[in-house]
C-alpha positions as CSV (number, residue, x, y, z in Angstrom):
1,X,121.5,90.0,129.1
2,X,119.7,88.0,131.7
3,X,120.4,84.5,132.6
4,X,117.0,82.0,132.7
5,X,117.9,79.2,135.1
6,X,114.5,78.5,136.7
7,X,112.0,76.2,134.9
8,X,108.9,78.0,133.7
9,X,110.7,81.3,133.2
10,X,109.7,83.2,129.9
11,X,111.1,86.2,128.3
12,X,109.2,88.4,126.1
13,X,110.0,90.5,122.8
14,X,107.9,92.7,121.6
15,X,109.4,94.0,117.7
16,X,107.7,97.3,117.0
17,X,108.0,99.5,114.4
18,X,106.3,103.1,113.8
19,X,105.8,105.1,110.8
20,X,103.7,108.1,110.0
21,X,99.7,107.5,109.3
22,X,99.7,106.9,105.5
23,X,103.1,105.7,105.0
24,X,102.4,102.1,104.4
25,X,105.5,101.7,102.9
26,X,107.4,102.3,106.0
27,X,108.1,99.4,108.0
28,X,110.4,96.3,108.7
29,X,109.5,95.1,105.3
30,X,113.0,94.9,103.6
31,X,111.6,95.6,100.1
32,X,111.9,99.4,100.3
33,X,115.3,99.4,101.4
34,X,116.0,97.9,98.0
35,X,115.1,100.7,96.1
36,X,118.4,101.9,96.8
37,X,120.6,99.2,94.9
38,X,120.7,99.6,91.0
39,X,120.3,96.1,90.7
40,X,117.0,96.6,91.6
41,X,115.7,98.5,88.8
42,X,115.0,95.8,86.0
43,X,112.4,94.0,88.5
44,X,111.0,97.6,89.2
45,X,110.8,98.2,85.3
46,X,108.6,95.1,84.8
47,X,106.2,95.3,87.5
48,X,102.2,96.6,87.1
49,X,101.4,99.1,89.2
50,X,99.5,96.4,91.9
51,X,103.0,94.6,91.8
52,X,104.6,97.8,92.9
53,X,102.2,98.3,95.3
54,X,102.9,95.0,97.0
55,X,107.0,96.1,97.1
56,X,105.7,99.2,98.8
57,X,105.3,101.8,96.5
58,X,102.3,104.3,97.0
59,X,99.5,103.7,94.6
60,X,98.7,106.3,92.5
61,X,96.4,109.0,93.6
62,X,98.1,108.6,97.0
63,X,99.0,112.0,98.7
64,X,102.7,111.0,98.6
65,X,103.0,111.8,95.0
66,X,103.4,115.3,93.8
67,X,105.6,116.6,91.0
68,X,108.7,116.4,93.4
69,X,108.3,112.8,94.1
70,X,107.4,111.9,90.8
71,X,110.8,113.6,89.5
72,X,112.7,111.7,92.1
73,X,111.3,108.4,91.1
74,X,111.9,109.1,87.4
75,X,115.6,109.7,88.5
76,X,116.1,106.5,90.5
77,X,113.9,104.5,87.9
78,X,114.4,106.2,84.6
79,X,112.8,103.2,82.3
80,X,109.7,102.8,84.5
81,X,106.5,104.0,83.1
82,X,105.2,106.3,85.6
83,X,102.0,107.3,83.5
84,X,99.4,106.0,86.1
85,X,101.1,107.9,88.7
86,X,101.3,111.4,86.5
87,X,97.7,111.0,85.5
88,X,96.3,110.7,89.0
89,X,98.3,113.8,89.9
90,X,97.2,115.6,87.0
91,X,93.6,114.5,87.7
């Protein structure tokens, strides 16, 4: 660390995060990491599709969703109604 001892000195910091284009749920937002904890399940199960989007779930119809990701989501959140995402995948 550099000591800042002269009047008017400044230190600048750029806190940046990178993600693949289209992976809007990846970033410095702490919500996606919460999905790894079982205590998160009751909240996820009560949320609407729009509320889940606000927490970082890709919306129905997003390229992220396919049979494999739907299966993984159903395993992680067994009580979540995935009908909107399944309908979009099968459309």
